C-alpha positions, 0 to 999 in steps of 0.5 A: 500500500505504501507504494500506491500513489493514486486510486480510482474514485467515483464521485456520486452526489448524495441525494438528500431527503426531500430534495428536488433535483430540478431546484438544484443550482446550475453549477451543482447539476453540471457537477453531477453530470461531469462526475457521473461520466467516469471515475477519476484517478486521485492522489491517495494522500487526499482528505476532505479538503483536497477532494472538495478542491477537485469538485470545485475545480470540476464545477468551475469555481475559483477562490477569490485570490485565483480570480484576482490573479487573472488580472483585470478583464472586461471580456463579458459579464460571464466572468463577473457572474462566475465571481458572484456565484462560483465561490468554492464550497466545502463538501463532506464525503461518505464511503461505505455509508460513513463520513470520510474523516481521514485520507484515502490511504488511511481508509484503504489501510483501515478497511482492508480495501484493495487499491485496485478497487474503485472507491465510490464517494458520495458527496454532499455540501457541508453544513455551515456552522450553527449560529447563536440566536438568543439567550436568557439568563435565569436566576440559577442552573437551567437543569432541563429544557423541552420544546413543543410545536403545536403546528407547522408554523415555527412561530408556534414553538414553545420552550419550557425550562426547569431551573434550580430556583424551583421555577418553570418558565415558558418562552416563545421559541423565537423570543427568549428575552422574556418568558411568556409565563412562569410557575413556582409550585416546586419547593426545590430544584426542577430537575426534569421537564417534557412537553405533553400535548397541545390543543387549540380552541376557537370561536368567533370571539376567542382564539386561544392555544393551550399547551401542556407540560410536565415537570419533576424536581428534588421535592419528589413532586411531578406537576402537570402544567397548562399554559393558556392564552399563548397563541391568539390569532387576532389577525386571522380573517373572521366571518362577519355575522352581519354581512357574512363577508370575510373581512380582516379582523381587528386584533382581539384583546387577549389575556396574558399568558399563564401557567397553571398546575392542573395535576400533582403527583406525590408518590415518589420518595426521592428526587425526580430525574427524568420525565417523558410523556405520551398524549395524556399519560406520562412516566417519571424516573427517580432516585428511588429507583422506580418508574411511575406511569401517570395519567391525568384526566384529559376529558376534564381538561378539554372541557375546561379549555374548550368551554367559554365561561360567561362570567368571564366576559369583559367589555371594551367598547362594543368588543367582548373577550372571553377567558377559559375557566381555570381547570380543577387541580387533579391529585394524580395516582399512579397507573403503574409502578415499574420496578427493576432498576437497582440504582437511580433512574436518570433517563427515560423515553416513551416512543411507542404506546406500548414501549418505554425505555429507561436507563440509570445508575445501575448501568442498564437500559431497560425496555418495559411493556406498558400494558403489563408493566413488565421489564421485557429486555435489559441491556447491561453496560459498564457506565451510568446512563444519564439520559435517553432519546429515541429517533422515530426516523431511524428507530434508534436509541441514543444514550449519554454516559459518564464515560464521556461517550454517546452510544447509539443502540438498535433495539431491533437486533441481537444482544451482540450487535445492539450498540450500533456506534459509540461517539467520543469527543466530549472531555467530561460527563455527557449529560443529555442527548437529543435526536434532530426531528428533521434528520435521521442521522443527526443528534445533539449532546451536552456535557460537563465540559461546557460544550454542545456537540452536533453529531452525524452518527455516520461520522466518528467526530462531531460536526460542530462543537458549540462553546457559548456556555461558560459552565456545565451544560445540563440539557438539550432539546430541538424544535425543528432546526433550532437547538436549545440548551441550558446549563450551570451558567444559568443560561438558556441558549438557542442556536440555528442549525442550517441543514 
């Protein structure tokens, strides 16, 4: 292998899900046509940068300094157009389904691939660095973050944070400066939060959104929160009762957003470390080594949220607004208690109606049958499981650990092959992990090393390392292409990830 200087490479454009070939830029279509004609002989010493340079050359793109070296020219407008749209791009390359993060020579040697073989390299334009959007300073550690998007509109996204000051805060996803509402029912640190469900009610005189969230804390209490008056549609077209014509409605007076506890559970005997919801049910994990499955009365909640209280009418000129009545406080009782862990339960996810995954300080990940409450599978590891998340796109499970690693599991295969990959790059305890809702292979992780890392599981190294936090990062969550993280620096950050 040491005497080999070149290898045949066939470049192939990687098709991105949902991509319309007709919408590709002209230079990308031309490049795809060129590389499809035949393999190219390239030096085996090349890595990602060198391979990108080859593609840019084939596409006719030039660096600014190359263009300047041609001297002044006023041949025609083509040169100016090339300088505007023909700047070099950075590409990523996949070989055998994984990102190339070494030279072609190192790939040949590590994979045992013959230098006589033509290497198929799928190329895709590299993602730009995520951009910080906004941040919010909390009074204490931001231990938990969750998101909820009730509709396809990004402006409808909500962010729910749990803080060590015992307070939960609700933010609009695109405005972190000030919370929409706060709730201070916990008597000590809030350690875990999740989104439960969203509901919209409307009539000619009221249009309001209701969102539901779960929180758990060191006070051993789980709370169900109803966020009300958080999504008015005051500028929507409404039908006039007098002339039956659709007219542009005036913006209606709307009540201030509010967070109200509508359910409380007090069965745990130690700090609650994780929660996960599915519709009107949710599960909590605790230092008491137990998982508890709960249910809150969705019928009572829907009735309270949907009904219009005539006693709540207000007059302002000829305009009337109504507010939905407060829901009665529900005392929650466990539907079932799942016992089997021999240490604190610190990670839980509920991806399917019949299946809950949990992990914790006993170094195990367990699969539970919800209907029977039985532990149907157990995967034994060697490290603490600090968090779990399940990808509905790929049906893979991701876990974070105290050994500085993120592990990706495939629960569908046998015990020997269940760990699909191990991602190493953090320098300290990994505290949380979250799959992207838009990309099957992408996830984010946080760590005590103060960083947030964005991964593509086809690469052994992170795509990006975000260093905006100044202390331990404790939680991470996605809303579309926006990433939210909270940490011991008392800050909630948001980042825009461009796919």
